[in-house]
N, C-alpha and C positions, 0 to 999 in steps of 0.2 A: 918168622922163625920156624924151626923144625918141630916135629911132633914129640911129645904131646904139647898142646898149646893151652895155656891157662889165660883167661882174662886177667889183666893186671891193672885194676882200676886205680891203684895208688900211683903208679908211674904215669898213667894217662892223665890223671888229675894234676900231677906235677907239671906235665907238658902243657896243660891248659893254663896253669899259672905262668909258665915260661912264655907262652904265646901272648898272654895279656901284658907281660912285662916288656915284650919286644915290639911294641907299637903294632900289634896285631899282624905278626909275620904270617903271610898266607901259606908258606911252605909248612910251617909247624902245624897250622890248623888242618891242612890237607892230610898230613900224616895221621892226626887224631881222627879226622872224619872218616878216612878210608878204613882204619882199623875198626872203628865202631860200626861202620856200615857192614863190613864183611862179617863181623861177629853176629850182628842182628839178622843178616841174610843167610846165615849158615844153620846147620843142624844143631849147633850148640845152643841155639835159641829155640824154645818151644813155639813153633809158628802158629799153632792152634790155641794153646792155652796161656801163652806168655810165660816169662821167666827164663832164666839161663840155667843150663846144666853146669856141672862142676868144671869140666874141661873137655877139650876135643882130643881124640887119640890120633888124629891125622893132622897134617899141616895146613888144611884148608878150612878149618872150623866146621867140617861137615859131619863127622862121626863122633858123637859125644859119649862120655861116660854119663849115664842118664840120671845120676844123682843130682838133686837140687838142694842147695844150701841157702838158708836164710841170709847168711852174711854176704854171700856173693851178690845176691839180688839187692840187698840193702846198700851195697856200694855202687852197683851198676846203674840202678835207677837214677840216683842223683847225677851220675856222670853223663847219662843221656840227656837229662834236663839241662845240664850245663852246656852240652854240645848244641842243644837247641838254642839256648840263649846266645851262644857265640856265633852260630851260623844262620839262625832263623829258619832252619830246615825243619819243617813239621814232622818229618820222618822220625827224627830223634825224640821229639816230644811224645810221639805216639808209642814208641818203644818204652819210654819211661812210664807212660800211663798203663800200658799192657802189663808191665811188671807189677805195678801197684795193684791193679785189678786182680792179677793172679794171687797175690799175697792176701788180699781181702777175701777172695773166694775160697782158697784152699789152705792157707797157712795162719789164719787168725782164729784164736780161741774166743768163745763167747764172753770170756772175762776181759778181752781186749789184748791179751798177750799174743805174741807171735811164736809159732812152732819153729823147731830147729831145722828140720830137713825132711826130704822125701827120698826114699830109697830108689836105687836104679832098677831093682828087680821087682817084678810082680809075678803073678801065677804062671804066666807063660815064659818067664825068663827075662833077662836084662833087655830093656828097651821094647818089650812086646806091647806095652801100653801105648807107646808113641808111634809105632810104625804102621805102614799101610801098604796094601796091594792095590793095583788099579781097580780090580773087581770090587773091593770093599768100598772104595770111594764112589764108584758108580752106583752101588747098591743103596747108598745113602742119598746121593744127589740126583740120580737119574743120568741118562746117557749124555745129554748135551752139557749140562753143568759139570758132570763128572769128568768129561773129556777136557774141559777147560782147566779144571783144578789139577787133573793129573799132569797136564802139560805145564801149568804154571808152577806147581810144586815139585815137578820132576819125579813123579811117582811112576815107576816103570815095572815091567814084568820081571826083570832081573834084580831090581832093587839095588840098594847100596849097603844093606846091613842084614845079613843072615836071610837073604831071599826076599826081603821087603824093603820099603823105602822110608827113609827119614825125610819128611817134607822140608824142602828148602826152596825159596822162590827163585825163579829166573828173572832176568832183567828185561824181558821182551814183551811187556804188556801190549805195546803198540803192534808188534809183529804178530802176537797171538790174536789180537782183535782183528787185524787185517785178514789173517788166514782163516778166521771163522766167520767173516762177514759181519762183525760187530764193531761197535765203537769202543774206545778205551773206557768210557764211562760205564758202558754196559758190562764189560769184562770186570772192571773194578768192583761193581756192585755184586756180581756173581761171587767174586772172591770174598767180599765182606760177609755176605750171608752164608756162604759155604763154610767159612771158618767156624761160625756159631753152630751150624748143624753138625759138622764133623766133630767138634768138641763135645756136643751133647751126646752123640753116638759113642764117642770114646769114653765118656764118663760111665757108660754101662759096662765097660770091661772091668776085670779085677784090677783095682788100683794098687800102685806101689804103697808100701807102708809109710806112714807119716810119723816121725818122731815128735811127739807132742810135748817134749821138754821145752821149757821157756828159759832162755839164758839171758841175763840182764844185758851183757855187753852187746850181743847180737840184736836184742830187742831195741837197744838204744840206737844202734846204727839204722834200724828200720824206722824208728821214730823220726830220725833226721831225714830219711828218704821221703817219708810221707809229708813232712813239713815242706821240703823243697817242692814236692809234687803239688802241694797246695799253693805255694807261692807262685809257681809258674802257671798253673791251670786255673786257680781260684775255685777249685772243686772242694766244697766244704766237707765232703765225705773224708777227704784225705786228712784234713786238720782234725776231724773227729776221731779218726783212727789213731793219730798221734797222741791226742790228749787222753784217749781211753787207755792206750797202752801205758802211758805215764801214770795214770791213776792206778792201774793194776799193779805196777811196780811199787809205787808209794804205799799202797794198801797192804801188799802181800810179801814184799821182799825187804822191808826195813824192820829189823828187830833190835831192840835196845840201842836205837839210834845208829845202827850199823847196817849197811847195804849188804844183802846176801847175793849169791851167784846164780842160783837156779831154782826153778819151781816145776814140780810135776805131781799130778794126782793130789793136789791140795797141800803139798808139803814144800816149804821153802827150806833150802839148806846150803851149806858151805859159805864161809866168809867171802865177801866180794874181793876180787882181785883188782889190780890196777886198771885193767881194761873196763871192768864193770863200772867203777867209780868215775873214771875219766870220760868214758863214752856217754854215760848217763848225764854227767854235768854238761857236756857239750850239747847233748840233745835238749836239755832244759833251756840253754841259751837260744837254740833254734826256735823253741816254742815261744820264748819271750819275743823274739823278732817277728814271729807270726801273729801274736795276739796282743802284745803290749801289756800283758798281765804280769805285774811285778812278783807274783807268787813264784813264777819260774826263775826269776833272778834270785829270790831267796833260797829256792831249792838248790840252784847251781852254787850259790855261795856256801851253803852248808856242806855240799859234797866236796867242793874244792878245799875247804878248811879241813875236812877229813882226810883228803889226799895229803895235804901238807903235814898234818900231825901224825899220820899213820904210815906214810909211804916214802917220805922225803929222805934222801941220802945226804946227811949233814956233812959228809967228808968231800964227796966228789960232785954233788949236785945231781939233779934228776930224781927219778922215782923208781923204787923197787917194785917188783911185780906183786909181792906179798906184803901185808902190813906188818908193823913191828911186833905185834902180839900174835902173829901166826906161829904155827909149830916150827921148830928149828929145822932148816933144810941144809943139805950139803953145800949148796950154793944159792945165795939170795940174789937173783939176777935183776938187772936193770934193762929191760928189753928196749932195743932201739930199732931193729930191722922190722920192716913190714913183712908179715908172713901172709897167710890167707886173710888176715884182718890187719888193720893199721897198728903201728907201734903205739902202745899205751902211753909212752913218753911223748910221742908226737902229738897225740890228741890232748894230753894233759897240758903241754906247752901252749897249744893253740887256745884251749879253753881258759887258761890263766890269763893270757893276753887279751882275749875277748872280754873276760869279766873285768879286767882293769879298765878297759875303755867304757864299760857300762857303769862302773862304780867309782872310778877315780881312786881306788885303793892301791897304793904303791906296792904293797906286799905281793899282790898278784903279778904285777909287772916284773918285780925282782925275781920271783921264782920262775916265771916263764922264761925270762932272759937267761937265768943261770942254767935252766934245762937245755936251752939251745947251745950255750957255751960248753956244757958238759959233753956234748956230742958233735961239736964242730969238726973235729978231725975225722970222725966217722962219716960225716956228710961229704967231705971232700974225697974220701977214699971210695965210698960205695954209693954213689948217687942213685943208681938204679934200684937198690933195695931199701932206700930210705926216703922214698918219695914224699911221704906225709910229713916227715921232719923238715924237709927242704921247703915244702909248702908253708909250714909254720914259720920257718925262718924268713920266707918271702913276706908273710904277713907282718913280721916284726921289723924287717928292714925297710920295706916300702911304706909302711904305716897304712892303716886302713882309712878309707873315706868314712868319716863319722857323719851319718845321715840322721838328723833329728827332726821328727815330725811333730808339729804342734797342731792338733786337730781333734775333732770328734771322730774316733775310729769307726763309729757305726754309720757315718754319713756316706752317701753315694759318692761324693767328691773325693773323700779319703780313699774309698775302695778303688776308685778309678786311678788315683795317683799311685797307690801301692801296686796295683796290677801292672802299671807301666814300669815302675822301678824294677819289678821282679822279672821283666822280660830282658833285662840287661845282664850280661855276665860280669859279675862284680865279686871276684874271689876274695878281695881284701876290703871288706866293708863291715861296719856295724850299724844297725838300724835301731834307733831308740825313740821313745815317745815321751810327751809331757805327762806327768803324773800328778795326781792330787795327793798321793802318798806313795811310800816306797823309798827307793834309794834317792838321796840327794846327790846331785852332781854339779860341781861349781860351774861347769861350762854352760849348763842348760837352764840355770835357775832364773835368768832374766829373759829367756826367749819367749816371745809372744806371737800370737797369730796376727795376721794383717787383714783388716777389714772382714774378720770372721771367716776367712778362707783357710783351707789347709795350707800350712806354711812350713817350708823346709829350710833348715839351716845345714850347711855342709862344711865340716871342719876337717883339716888335715894338718899335721905338724903345728898345732897350736894356732892355726889361722882359720877363722871362720868367715863364711860368706855372709852377705846381707840376707835378710829374709827373702825367700823366693816363693812365688805362688804360681808361676806359669811353667807348664811342663817343659817347654823347649829350653828355657833358661836353667831349669833343674837338671835336665838331661845333659846339657853341655857342661855344667859344673861338675856333675858326677863323673863324666867321662874325660874331663879335661885334666 
């Protein structure tokens, strides 16, 4: 498209669903992969520090508006992990990891919450923190390594932004290595170590201002991102970040059994909106799937019941943006379109349907279904701007694969099995575990392990597999 160009994770995620529904159509996956590759190889991505800027002012993803938003990166990291699952291309996984590492390093409060944004401007003006001249690179790295990096990241004397260069990689490592009498491995190692050294030098510059406000809805998106990062990489730090942020919200942003919206300087305020409650409920379900701990199901259930009692439209279905006891507004809206963040109604619909499959509570299915029906006409008319609602409808129509694991979750065999499951792109799945306490679910009450091994049962449309213990049989049943 033309400038300006914004990443559109909601529509790309919808296309990922579309790809999986069309028997893995290569053309669709090529479209997604090309877009994600060009974004990550452009100046809109911080090549040294990780994380995406808000948007590109040109049509090649090269010249960004240098503001970084938590909600953008919270949606893009999972998208890159999903692309890795679909393509098995490690490049996409690496971008997801770099985003999460950036958030841990620069956007995470000691309490566990995540900051809202970083400004575009710093002391030297917009972008000055991120741009380089060839001489500055050589001063840090020396002549030989500096020349390699200047050529690889296309840092030139003329520059591409106000006389300096926004680093963006070229695609010619082999040619660069041949031209300098080095191997590709040697050049790749120079690039790896140079990124760390240049980032360290960059950190000595005056930094852009960080807005340390912590917003529940944006934090909830990032909790989900860290959970998916953990699922794919099995890096325990990412799960710890997700649980710590959840604990922060539960401790500081629930008052009188009501979720609040924002926290800054020790003060929580403003009644939570639809996005806050729906996103946080969905993040609790993500954490349940990552840990098997029923306390996250209990938390999600409490939040969803608050949604139904406080936000539900009894006339037309779906959810209002504000609760029933909110101050009177000129228009009490029911948001459906994805904006810079997903539609609250889309996330609520998906969370309700997921919770139904975990709990067997028909009310959740009924409300999720009615939400989708309330916006069915809009989905037909505006598919590009309602990607998340269409993804929720896909979950509803195709039905999820219900994967139930009977095992000791702390055993190495269970960890190995879960790691393999999470290498697969499965947009429509729910993963549950045997419990000694917690929710009772009629489908799972009689499921037992076989010969003491981690045992998987896979159900869909009220039909369940026999107990499965061998990975290849499990994989074929999941993908079949």
